[in-house]
N, C-alpha and C positions, 0 to 999 in steps of 0.2 A: 574654877580649877585651872591652874597654870599647866600648860603643856610643856613637854620637853623642849629645851632650847629657848623658851620664851622668858621675857622679863617679868619679875614679880612686880607688884604694885609699888613696893619700896624702892626697887631698882629703877623703875620708871620715874618715880618722883624725883630721884637724884639726877637722872639724865635729861628729862624733859626740858628744864630751863637752859640746858647747854645746846639744844638744837635750834635751828633757825625757826622763826615764826611760821606757823601753818598758813598756807595761802588762803586768801579770802574765798568764800564759797560763791564765786561767780562762774557761770557756765557749768561745765561738768565738774562735779565735786572730786577733789583730789583724795588720794588714799592717805589716811592719817599716819603721822610719823611713828606711832607705836607699832602699828601693823607692819610698816616698812622695816623698822628696826628689828622686829621679831623675825621677819623674813630674811634679813641680812644675817642675823645670828644663826638662823636655821642653816643657811648656805655655808657659812664659815665653820660652823661646828660639825656639820654632817659631811662636808667635803664634796657635796653634790654639785652638779652643774646648775647654772641659773635656770635652764629650761625645766629642771626637775623640781622646782619650787612648788610646794603644795598650793592649791588654789585659795586656801584660807588666808594666805598672805597677799593676795592680789596678783595681778599680772606680773610675770617674771621680768618683763621689759621695764615696767614702772619701777620695780624694786631695784633692779640692777642700775638703771639710769640714775636714780636718786643716790645710790651708793657711790657711783663714780663721780657724780656732780659734787657730792659732799667731799669726796677724796680730793678732787681738783681744787676745791675751795679751801682745803686745809682744815676742814672741820674735825677730822679724826684726831689730828695732832692737838688741836685745841681742847677737845674733850678729854684726851689722855692727860694733858697738862692740868686741867681743872680737877679731874678726879684724883690725880696724884697730890695736888695742892691740898685738897680737902682731907685726904687720908693723912697727909703729913701734919696738918694742923690738929688732927685728932690723935696723933701719936701712933698711927697704924703702919708707918713706913720705917723700915730699918735700912738706912742708906749705906750701911756697911756691907750689905749683901748685894752682889752684883751678878749679872747674867751675861754670859758670853755665848754667842751662837755662831753658826757658820757664815752669817752675813758680814761679820766683822773680823773673822779669823781666816787667814789664807792658809791653805794646805800646801805643803812642800810637794814637789813633783813626785817624790817617792810615795806619797800618800795616794797618788792617783793610779797606781797599778803598774808603774814602771818597774821592771825586774831589777833586782839588786845586782850591781856590778856591771850593768850595761852602760856604755857611753851614751850620753845624750847629745843631740845636735845643738850646736850653738847658733843663736840667731845671727843674721848677717851684721846687724848693728853691734852686737857684742863682739863679734869676730874682728870687725874693723877697729873697735875701740881698744881691743887687747893687743893689736899688732904693734910691733916696735915702732917708735916714732922717728928714730934716727936710722940712717942707712949706713 
């Protein structure tokens, strides 16, 4: 039985080859990638803090450190690119559809709650740049 927020066997079979190899079982055994990935998905989908991670996913420090290590290594960007590539080859991607969110669209100052009709302060650099050049 697949729990909420966890990968199905089919999803795991698609993602497993994209992850780094599991470490050798020398010394203390490491938490397997599927459990870690399910823990990461639980955190990201539930919006909870790392410390609230259920015990079935392992120690929250282990899961969070692997998430951040993979992020630093650029693994998430690689996984996204490979999944998009596979979906594109299967004809499942419509490149005419685009997504715009707040990370790439800057809001005008009036969108930030400035009252309409009030004068705004000019920065010192803009003030100097707009002063007449000749005397």
